Phi, psi and omega in degrees: 000312186304322183296318183280340175290121176278331175209177186294332184288324181299309178305311176299318176302315182290321177297342182263354183304126180085351182255151178285143186212143175245143181229131177255134177238132173259144181239149176225131175268110183305329181286343184218063188294338178272354182266138172256348185264067188246037187302315183294322175299315176298318180292323182297309187287323182292327178296314179293320180294321178302314180293322175294317177294322177297321181293338175264021176069033172257111187269120184203163173239150181231132180231120174281116181258348183209173180297328179229034180210140183218158175252128175258121183244131187242134178290317176253094185318329178298329178283346181296327185287323175296314182297328173298318181294315178300302185301332184281348173270348190277130188295343182260003180273124174264331179200147172234127181240128175221132179049041175082355181255127178257143177236133184275138176263172185302326182290338178307321181291319177300315178302317186280324179295317180296323179293322179294329180290000000 
């Protein structure tokens, strides 16, 4: 596996092939950046992302665990890394966490900008 891996993430992705893996996603409503009780907004967007990923042959389940946080569960952990790349491009994502590593999404800037004002 090490010979095929181009970077540490590739190695991790290959090692998770066929295993169940969870990815955590935090969401922010840009119209209300100070509010965290945005469950309907979170449910709407995570369901949309789930269907977009499913249309791209990524099999996953989504569970909203908090008003602004959801778990994306993959039967094949290798697909979680493809989903991570997709989710980090979505404008309402503040953070994606996979295997203990956190990655900032585009909405993270909105959150910090509003706090500074």
